[in-house]
C-alpha positions in Angstrom: -13.6 10.2 50.7 -15.8 7.2 49.8 -19.5 7.3 50.8 -21.4 4.0 51.0 -24.8 5.0 52.3 -27.1 7.8 53.4 -26.0 7.6 57.0 -22.7 9.2 56.0 -24.4 12.3 54.5 -25.4 15.4 56.4 -28.6 17.1 55.4 -28.0 20.7 54.3 -29.9 23.6 52.7 -28.0 24.6 49.6 -28.0 28.0 47.9 -26.4 29.1 44.6 -26.3 32.9 44.1 -24.0 35.5 42.6 -21.1 33.1 42.0 -21.2 31.5 45.4 -22.5 28.1 46.3 -23.4 28.0 50.1 -24.8 25.2 52.3 -26.7 25.9 55.6 -27.8 23.8 58.6 -31.5 24.5 57.6 -33.5 26.8 55.4 -33.9 29.2 58.4 -30.2 29.5 59.1 -28.5 32.8 58.3 -24.9 31.8 58.6 -23.7 29.1 56.1 -21.8 26.0 57.3 -19.6 26.4 54.3 -19.3 27.9 50.9 -17.3 27.8 47.7 -16.8 30.3 44.9 -17.7 28.9 41.5 -14.4 30.2 40.1 -12.7 27.6 42.4 -14.6 24.7 40.8 -12.4 22.7 38.5 -14.9 19.9 37.6 -18.4 18.5 38.2 -19.4 14.9 38.1 -22.9 13.5 37.7 -22.7 10.1 39.2 -24.7 7.0 38.1 -27.9 6.1 39.9 -27.5 4.6 43.4 -23.7 5.3 43.3 -23.5 6.4 46.9 -26.8 5.2 48.5 -28.9 8.0 47.0 -30.9 7.8 43.8 -28.8 10.6 42.4 -25.6 12.3 43.4 -23.1 14.7 42.0 -19.5 15.6 43.0 -17.8 19.0 43.0 -14.0 19.2 42.8 -12.3 22.5 43.8 -8.9 24.0 43.5 -8.0 23.3 47.1 -8.0 19.5 46.3 -11.3 19.1 48.2 -14.2 17.0 47.0 -17.8 17.7 47.9 -20.5 15.1 47.4 -24.2 16.0 47.3 -27.2 13.7 47.0 -31.0 13.7 46.4 -33.6 11.0 45.9 -35.0 13.2 43.0 -33.1 12.6 39.7 -34.6 15.6 38.0 -33.7 17.8 41.0 -30.1 16.6 40.8 -30.0 17.2 37.0 -31.2 20.8 37.5 -28.6 21.5 40.2 -25.8 20.1 38.0 -26.8 22.2 35.0 -27.1 25.4 37.1 -23.7 24.9 38.8 -22.1 24.0 35.5 -23.5 27.1 33.8 -22.2 29.3 36.7 -18.5 28.3 36.2 -18.3 27.6 32.5 -17.1 30.4 30.3 -19.7 31.8 27.9 -18.0 30.4 24.8 -18.1 26.8 26.2 -21.7 26.8 27.2 -22.5 24.5 24.3 -21.1 21.7 26.4 -24.3 22.0 28.5 -26.3 20.5 25.7 -24.8 17.1 26.4 -26.0 14.7 29.0 -22.5 14.6 30.5 -21.3 12.5 33.4 -18.2 14.7 33.9 -17.5 18.3 33.0 -14.6 20.6 33.9 -11.4 22.4 32.9 -8.2 20.6 32.1 -4.8 21.7 30.9 -3.9 20.3 27.5 -1.3 20.4 24.7 -1.9 19.7 21.1 -1.4 20.9 17.5 2.0 22.1 16.3 2.8 24.1 19.5 3.6 21.8 22.4 5.7 24.3 24.4 2.8 25.8 26.4 -0.1 24.1 28.1 -3.5 25.6 27.3 -6.7 25.6 29.2 -9.6 23.6 27.7 -13.1 22.7 28.8 -14.2 19.1 28.5 -17.5 17.1 28.9 -17.6 13.3 28.9 -20.8 11.7 27.6 -20.7 7.9 27.3 -17.8 7.2 24.9 -17.4 10.7 23.5 -15.3 13.4 25.0 -16.4 16.9 23.9 -13.8 19.6 24.1 -13.8 23.3 23.8 -10.2 24.1 23.1 -8.4 27.5 23.3 -8.8 29.4 20.0 -11.6 27.1 18.7 -14.8 28.5 17.5 -16.8 25.4 18.3 -16.5 22.3 20.4 -14.8 19.2 19.1 -15.8 15.6 19.6 -13.2 12.9 20.4 -14.6 9.4 19.9 -12.7 7.5 22.6 -13.4 4.0 21.3 -11.8 4.9 18.0 -8.5 6.1 19.6 -5.4 4.5 18.1 -3.7 4.8 21.4 -4.6 5.7 25.0 -1.8 5.8 27.5 -0.5 7.5 30.6 3.0 9.1 30.7 5.1 10.0 33.7 3.8 9.2 37.2 0.2 9.4 36.2 0.8 13.0 35.1 -0.3 13.1 31.4 -3.0 11.3 29.6 -2.2 10.8 25.9 -5.0 10.5 23.4 -3.9 9.5 19.9 -6.4 10.0 17.0 -5.8 9.3 13.4 -4.7 12.9 12.6 -4.0 14.4 16.0 -2.5 13.6 19.4 -3.8 15.4 22.5 -2.0 15.5 25.8 -4.2 16.2 28.8 -3.1 17.0 32.3 -5.1 18.1 35.4 -4.5 21.0 37.6 -5.2 18.9 40.7 -4.2 15.3 41.2 -7.5 14.1 42.8 -9.6 15.6 39.9 -7.2 14.4 37.2 -7.2 10.8 38.5 -11.0 10.9 38.3 -10.8 12.0 34.6 -8.2 9.3 33.8 -10.4 6.5 35.2 -13.5 7.8 33.5 -11.8 8.3 30.1 -10.2 4.9 30.3 -13.5 3.2 31.1 -15.3 5.1 28.3 -12.6 4.2 25.8 -12.9 0.4 26.5 -15.5 -2.1 25.4 -18.5 -1.5 27.5 -21.0 -4.2 26.5 -21.9 -7.1 24.2 -23.1 -5.2 21.2 -20.9 -4.3 18.2 -21.2 -0.6 18.6 -20.0 -0.9 22.2 -16.6 -2.3 21.2 -13.4 -0.5 20.5 -13.5 0.5 16.8 -11.2 1.2 13.9 -11.5 4.4 11.8 -13.8 2.4 9.5 -16.2 1.4 12.3 -15.0 -2.3 12.4 -14.5 -3.7 16.0 -10.8 -3.8 16.8 -11.2 -7.4 17.8 -12.4 -8.3 14.3 -9.7 -6.2 12.6 -6.9 -7.8 14.7 -8.0 -11.4 14.0 -8.6 -10.8 10.3 -5.2 -9.1 9.8 -3.3 -11.9 11.6 -5.1 -14.7 9.7 -4.4 -12.8 6.4 -0.8 -12.6 7.2 -0.3 -16.0 8.6 -3.1 -18.4 7.8 -4.8 -18.1 4.4 -3.2 -21.3 3.3 -3.7 -23.2 6.6 -5.7 -26.4 5.9 -9.1 -26.5 7.6 -9.0 -22.8 8.5 -12.0 -21.9 10.6 -13.1 -25.6 10.5 -10.5 -26.8 13.0 -11.0 -25.8 16.6 -8.2 -24.2 18.5 -7.3 -24.9 22.1 -10.3 -23.9 24.2 -8.3 -22.4 27.0 -6.2 -20.3 24.7 -9.2 -19.1 22.8 -11.0 -18.1 26.0 -7.9 -16.3 27.3 -7.3 -14.5 24.1 -10.9 -13.3 23.8 -10.8 -12.1 27.4 -7.7 -10.0 26.7 -9.2 -8.6 23.5 -12.4 -7.7 25.1 -10.6 -6.0 28.0 -8.5 -3.8 25.7 -8.1 -4.9 22.1 -6.2 -1.7 21.3 -3.2 -3.0 23.3 -3.1 -6.5 21.8 -0.6 -7.4 19.1 -1.1 -10.9 17.6 2.4 -12.2 16.8 3.8 -15.2 15.1 5.0 -17.8 17.6 2.9 -16.4 20.4 -0.5 -17.2 18.8 -1.6 -20.0 16.6 -3.8 -19.6 13.5 -6.5 -21.9 14.7 -6.7 -20.2 18.1 -7.1 -16.8 16.5 -9.7 -18.1 14.0 -11.7 -19.7 16.8 -11.5 -16.5 18.8 -13.1 -14.6 15.9 -15.9 -17.2 15.5 -16.6 -17.1 19.3 -16.7 -13.3 19.3 -19.5 -13.3 16.6 -21.3 -16.2 18.3 -21.4 -14.4 21.7 -22.1 -10.9 20.4 -25.3 -9.4 21.9 -26.9 -7.9 18.9 -25.7 -10.2 16.1 -25.0 -9.2 12.6 -28.2 -10.2 10.8 -31.9 -10.4 11.3 -34.5 -13.0 10.2 -35.2 -10.9 7.0 -31.9 -12.1 5.6 -33.1 -15.7 6.0 -36.3 -15.0 4.1 -34.3 -13.3 1.3 -32.1 -16.4 0.8 -35.2 -18.3 -0.3 -35.9 -16.0 -3.3 -35.3 -17.8 -6.7 -34.8 -14.7 -8.8 -31.1 -13.9 -8.6 -31.4 -10.2 -9.4 -34.2 -9.7 -6.9 -32.3 -11.5 -4.2 -29.2 -9.4 -4.7 -31.3 -6.2 -4.7 -33.0 -7.3 -1.4 -29.6 -8.1 0.2 -28.4 -4.7 -0.8 -31.4 -3.0 0.9 -30.9 -5.1 4.0 -27.2 -4.2 4.1 -27.9 -0.5 3.8 -30.5 -0.8 6.5 -28.0 -2.1 9.1 -26.5 0.2 11.7 -23.2 1.7 10.6 -20.9 -0.5 12.7 -22.8 -3.7 11.7 -22.6 -2.8 8.0 -18.9 -2.1 8.2 -18.3 -5.3 10.1 -20.3 -7.4 7.6 -18.3 -6.0 4.7 -14.9 -6.5 6.4 -15.8 -10.1 7.3 -17.2 -11.1 3.9 -14.3 -9.5 2.1 -12.0 -11.6 4.3 -14.0 -14.8 3.6 -13.9 -14.0 -0.1 -10.1 -14.0 0.1 -10.1 -17.2 2.2 -12.1 -19.1 -0.4 -9.6 -18.0 -3.1 -7.1 -20.3 -1.4 -9.5 -23.3 -1.3 -7.0 -25.6 -3.1 -4.7 -25.2 -0.1 -7.0 -24.6 2.9 -9.9 -26.8 1.7 -12.3 -24.1 2.6 -14.4 -23.2 -0.4 -17.5 -21.0 -0.3 -19.8 -23.8 0.8 -17.6 -25.0 3.6 -17.2 -21.4 4.9 -20.9 -21.0 4.8 -21.4 -24.2 6.9 -19.0 -22.8 9.5 -20.1 -19.2 9.6 -23.9 -19.5 9.0 -24.8 -20.7 12.5 -22.1 -18.5 14.0 -23.3 -15.2 12.5 -27.0 -16.0 12.9 -26.5 -17.6 16.3 -28.8 -20.5 15.4 -26.6 -23.4 16.5 -27.2 -25.1 13.1 -31.0 -25.2 13.5 -31.7 -23.3 10.3 -29.9 -24.3 7.0 -30.9 -20.9 5.5 -28.2 -19.2 7.7 -25.5 -21.0 5.7 -27.2 -20.1 2.4 -27.1 -16.4 3.3 -23.4 -16.5 4.0 -22.8 -18.5 0.8 -24.8 -15.9 -1.2 -22.8 -13.0 0.3 -19.4 -14.6 -0.5 -20.5 -15.8 -4.0 -22.1 -12.4 -4.9 -19.7 -10.3 -2.9 -18.9 -8.0 -5.9 -22.6 -7.2 -6.7 -24.0 -7.0 -3.1 -21.2 -4.8 -1.8 -20.9 -2.7 -5.0 -17.3 -3.4 -5.6 -16.2 -1.6 -8.7 -14.1 -3.1 -11.5 -10.9 -1.3 -10.5 -11.2 -2.4 -6.9 -11.9 -5.9 -8.0 -9.0 -6.0 -10.5 -6.6 -4.9 -7.8 -7.9 -7.4 -5.4 -7.5 -10.2 -8.0 -3.9 -9.1 -8.5 -3.3 -9.3 -4.8 -4.8 -12.8 -4.6 -2.8 -13.9 -7.6 0.4 -12.5 -6.0 0.0 -14.3 -2.7 -0.9 -17.5 -4.5 2.4 -17.3 -6.4 4.3 -16.8 -3.2 2.6 -19.8 -1.6 3.3 -22.0 -4.6 6.9 -20.8 -4.8 7.4 -21.5 -1.1 5.9 -25.0 -1.2 7.9 -26.0 -4.3 11.2 -24.8 -2.9 10.5 -26.2 0.6 11.2 -22.9 2.1 7.7 -21.8 3.1 7.3 -21.2 6.8 4.0 -20.7 8.5 3.6 -17.3 9.9 6.2 -15.5 7.7 5.4 -11.8 7.4 5.4 -9.9 4.1 6.8 -6.3 4.3 7.9 -3.5 2.0 11.6 -2.6 2.0 13.1 0.2 -0.2 16.4 0.2 -2.0 18.4 3.4 -1.6 15.4 5.7 -1.2 11.7 5.7 -0.7 10.2 5.6 -4.1 7.5 3.3 -5.7 10.0 2.0 -8.3 12.5 1.0 -5.5 10.0 -1.1 -3.5 10.9 -4.7 -2.7 8.3 -6.9 -1.1 10.0 -9.4 1.1 8.8 -12.5 3.1 10.4 -12.1 6.5 10.6 -15.3 8.7 11.2 -15.0 12.4 14.9 -16.0 12.0 15.8 -13.4 9.3 18.6 -11.0 10.3 19.3 -7.6 9.0 22.3 -8.9 7.1 20.2 -11.6 5.4 17.6 -9.0 4.4 20.3 -6.9 2.8 21.6 -9.9 0.8 18.1 -10.7 -0.3 17.5 -7.2 -1.7 20.9 -7.0 -3.4 20.5 -10.5 -4.9 17.1 -9.5 -6.4 18.5 -6.4 -8.0 21.7 -8.2 -9.2 23.9 -5.8 -7.3 27.4 -6.9 -6.6 28.8 -5.9 -3.2 32.3 -4.5 -3.6 35.0 -4.6 -0.9 34.3 -1.1 0.5 30.5 -1.2 0.0 29.0 -1.3 3.5 25.4 -2.1 2.6 23.1 -1.9 5.6 19.4 -2.0 6.5 18.2 1.3 8.0 15.1 2.0 10.1 13.9 5.4 9.0 11.6 7.5 11.3 10.1 10.2 9.1 8.4 11.9 11.9 11.6 12.4 13.9 13.6 13.0 10.6 16.1 10.4 11.9 17.3 6.9 10.9 19.1 4.0 12.6 21.3 1.4 10.8 20.3 -2.0 12.1 23.1 -4.1 13.5 23.8 -6.9 11.0 22.8 -9.6 13.6 19.5 -7.9 14.6 16.3 -9.9 13.9 14.1 -8.0 11.4 10.7 -9.3 12.5 10.6 -7.6 16.0 11.6 -4.4 14.2 8.7 -4.7 11.9 6.3 -5.3 14.8 7.5 -2.1 16.5 7.5 0.2 13.4 5.2 3.2 13.6 3.1 4.5 10.8 5.8 7.1 9.9 8.6 4.5 9.7 9.9 2.1 7.1 13.0 0.0 6.2 15.5 1.0 3.5 18.6 -0.8 2.3 21.5 1.5 1.3 25.2 2.0 1.7 26.4 3.1 5.2 28.9 5.8 4.1 30.5 6.4 7.4 31.2 2.7 8.3 34.7 2.7 6.9 35.8 5.7 8.9 34.1 4.3 12.1 36.0 1.0 11.7 39.3 2.9 11.3 38.4 5.0 14.4 37.7 1.9 16.5 40.8 0.2 15.3 43.0 3.1 16.5 41.1 3.6 19.7 42.4 2.5 23.1 39.7 1.2 25.4 35.9 1.0 24.9 34.8 4.2 26.7 34.5 7.8 25.5 33.9 11.1 27.2 33.4 14.7 26.1 31.1 17.7 25.7 28.0 17.6 23.7 25.0 19.8 23.4 21.9 18.2 25.1 18.2 18.7 24.8 15.5 16.5 26.3 12.2 16.1 24.6 10.0 18.3 26.8 8.1 16.6 29.5 4.4 17.3 28.8 4.1 18.9 32.2 7.0 21.2 31.4 8.7 20.4 34.8 12.4 20.7 35.2 13.4 20.4 31.6 15.3 22.7 29.3 13.6 24.4 26.3 16.8 24.5 24.3 20.2 22.8 23.8 22.8 23.1 26.6 26.4 22.0 27.0 26.7 18.8 29.1 29.6 16.5 29.8 29.1 12.8 28.9 30.9 9.6 29.8 30.0 6.5 27.9 31.3 3.0 28.8 30.2 -0.6 28.3 27.6 -0.3 31.0 25.9 3.1 30.9 25.8 6.6 29.6 26.3 9.3 32.2 25.4 13.0 31.9 27.2 15.6 34.1 26.3 19.3 34.3 30.0 20.2 33.7 33.5 18.6 33.5 34.2 19.2 37.2 31.0 17.6 38.4 31.4 14.5 40.5 27.8 13.3 40.6 26.0 12.6 37.3 22.6 14.3 36.8 21.3 11.4 34.7 22.4 7.8 34.0 21.0 5.4 31.5 21.9 1.7 30.8 23.4 1.3 27.4 21.3 -1.8 26.6 18.1 0.3 26.8 19.2 3.0 24.3 18.4 3.3 20.6 20.6 5.7 18.8 19.3 7.4 15.6 21.3 9.6 13.3 19.6 13.0 12.7 17.5 15.5 14.6 14.2 17.0 13.4 14.4 20.6 12.4 11.6 21.5 14.7 14.0 20.9 17.7 16.3 23.6 16.3 19.6 21.8 16.7 22.7 24.1 16.8 24.5 21.9 14.3 23.6 19.2 11.7 25.7 16.6 13.4 23.3 15.1 15.9 21.6 12.1 17.3 18.0 11.3 18.5 18.1 9.0 21.4 15.3 6.8 22.7 15.3 5.1 26.1 12.9 2.5 27.3 13.3 0.3 30.4 11.7 -2.9 31.6 8.8 -0.9 33.2 8.0 0.5 29.7 9.0 4.0 30.9 10.1 6.0 27.9 12.3 9.0 27.3 13.6 10.9 24.3 16.4 13.4 23.9 18.8 14.9 21.4 22.6 15.2 21.3 24.6 17.5 19.0 28.3 17.4 18.1 30.3 20.3 16.7 31.9 18.3 13.9 31.2 15.3 11.7 34.3 13.6 13.0 33.0 13.9 16.6 29.6 12.5 15.6 31.2 9.5 13.9 33.4 8.9 16.9 30.4 8.9 19.4 28.2 6.8 17.1 31.0 4.3 16.6 31.5 4.0 20.3 27.8 3.6 20.9 27.7 0.7 18.4 30.8 -0.8 19.8 29.7 -0.9 23.5 26.2 -2.2 22.6 27.5 -5.0 20.4 30.7 -6.1 22.2 33.0 -4.3 19.7 31.6 -6.2 16.7 29.9 -3.6 14.6 30.5 -5.2 11.1 30.7 -8.9 10.0 34.1 -10.0 8.8 32.8 -13.0 6.9 30.0 -11.3 4.9 31.2 -12.5 1.5 31.3 -16.1 2.6 27.9 -16.0 4.1 26.5 -14.5 1.0 28.2 -17.0 -1.3 26.6 -19.9 0.7 23.1 -18.5 0.4 20.6 -20.4 -1.8 19.7 -18.2 -4.7 15.9 -17.9 -5.0 13.8 -17.0 -8.0 13.3 -13.3 -7.6 10.2 -13.5 -9.9 8.3 -15.3 -7.2 7.5 -14.2 -3.7 8.2 -10.5 -4.0 4.7 -9.1 -4.1 2.8 -8.6 -0.8 -0.9 -9.1 -0.1 -0.9 -6.7 2.8 2.5 -4.9 3.5 3.0 -4.2 7.2 3.6 -0.5 6.3 1.5 1.8 4.1 -2.2 2.0 3.5 -4.2 -0.2 1.2 -4.1 2.2 -1.7 -0.3 2.4 -1.5 -0.1 -1.4 -1.3 -2.3 -1.9 -4.3 -0.3 0.6 -6.4 2.9 -1.3 -5.4 1.4 -4.6 -6.5 0.3 -3.2 -9.8 3.8 -1.8 -10.5 5.3 -5.2 -10.0 2.7 -7.4 -11.7 4.1 -7.4 -15.2 7.6 -8.4 -14.3 9.4 -7.2 -11.2 12.8 -7.6 -12.8 12.1 -5.1 -15.5 11.2 -2.3 -13.2 13.9 0.4 -13.6 15.7 1.4 -10.5 16.5 5.1 -10.6 19.7 5.5 -8.6 20.2 9.0 -7.4 23.5 10.9 -7.9 25.6 11.0 -4.7 26.0 14.6 -3.5 29.3 15.6 -2.0 28.4 18.0 0.6 28.8 18.7 4.3 25.6 17.0 5.3 26.8 13.5 4.4 26.3 12.2 7.9 22.9 13.7 8.3 21.1 11.0 6.4 17.7 12.4 6.0 18.9 15.5 4.3 20.5 13.5 1.5 17.2 12.4 -0.1 14.7 14.7 -1.5 11.9 12.4 -0.3 13.1 13.0 3.3 13.1 16.8 3.2 9.4 17.2 3.1 7.6 18.9 6.0 5.5 16.3 7.9 2.6 17.8 9.8 2.1 15.3 12.7 1.9 15.4 16.4 4.6 14.6 18.9 3.8 12.1 21.7 6.2 13.6 24.2 8.3 10.7 25.6 6.4 8.0 23.6 8.5 6.3 21.0 
């Protein structure tokens, strides 16, 4: 219950001895008013000062779903009680957690690593924005930096808390609902931005605030050539609203073309730096800007940079690197080094233009970026290549009249995922999958024959599955939703001819039959099978129904067809009984997500089911009848321009730079190594056809998260 003042507390004499915590009417009483065994305690909470009317309070959650609240006006006394109680119920191996000034400590069920079948017991301590964990089988505690999480979400009906780090996903569930909800609220609060300083913001792996990273990434993609970038002011109401959303939870925000304007995002970035509590720089930087000796000035800047806190230093480097790129497009955006310094000097030093030296510091940092930030020759060369490439694209777009503001640049592969098959494509909001295919084929001078069913596939390496995009699907939303283990590839859809023949001979638009079914295990492990089981399915234009057996009258499950995404292939870890299977993702309007697997006995059955799925989802129109005419009417573009990306949407910076280097000399001369087609039984299991897809990927599942 909630306690709002001392009047709601009862004074008791408390006693902890031999694994039992007792409380008495007074210190002379012999019979306790109540007691609890320390083995029943599931968590302990040290509340903030004056949380419940007392100077200090702590809460005890027990297995019977009861909550006890104790208070004292002596902070040191409360701290001693908390440590003693914690030590009494913590296992010996986890006593290292007591070294932290925790606000919440206790045991929780969790799943992680490569084995997600069984929930394990772990001990956790939350201190500020760090969650310390002693996990089963670990020799020492682990630290999870909550503000650096890539994702934090709740699955099910507030049943599982999902923490996604760079190299690990952890699923946490509580033994008791009351206690678990307290953990969820505490972790969510700790993972958010908690103040006005840089270190209190949500951070990327490189210690750059997510707010800064999101804005810089969007402007790099959409606005480097925008005239008056950072000088023009966006709409004040939109800037205020966007900054509020980013401050609330920047991790969830995705800046998208059409929804956000370049000037609004640029203004949001400036306002963030202007309002930040600690600022990026100190007055020592202003003094350094007055030095006349260039070498001494650069040396002093370096020392000041190294003396900054880690987050500040990483943020300065990310911002100056961005401004260095912006001034490379000064001929288009009219923002040279001096103009950028005029705009950002007062903003970063928060001087409101009262000290001209602030602009001089920013100008020095941009002008001497290479020396001050110790950028080596190789890194600089690659960065120059990237800048040259994007300038070529802008020039090509403006000269042909086809440049559209906000176009995204992405990497698409031809036939298979190899460096030499990369194609870097500008993707406008209107581009369909069919147009993307034509763009790739035109660049490679590939002639589409009558029975060549070239398609664009979305490949999910983590799930070892792929999905052919419908020819009318817009590509840009797919790019926005791709995970780090996914990419696009253009290749022939070998089964399309047989699927078209099947649909042409088929009566009606429905299908029914037996398939083997397995649902991706719910993280709580409730009510779900651990293997594949025979189930009867009925598919029509409205929904997919699952029955326990043919004679069943009432379906066990039912899903609207419009909310399903069907991928060919099943990951080996799921142990499918045959190689003819689907991975199915479901997501409804409430953002509830499910994932399951379907297996057929034969390749013919798989093609029949997949053809029916495509047919009912797209009104019977699974392949365009006028492809040749559409392609012939397309304007042929110079494939030498506009096919190198500055920042591909997929892949890390190193991969992107290698790709750019490979195409710098002349993209048309890069040899395309076409693989030999293998005639084998696994034709319709796409990911087994390519050697690049048969690798073992050590990564975490996210349960029902897609």
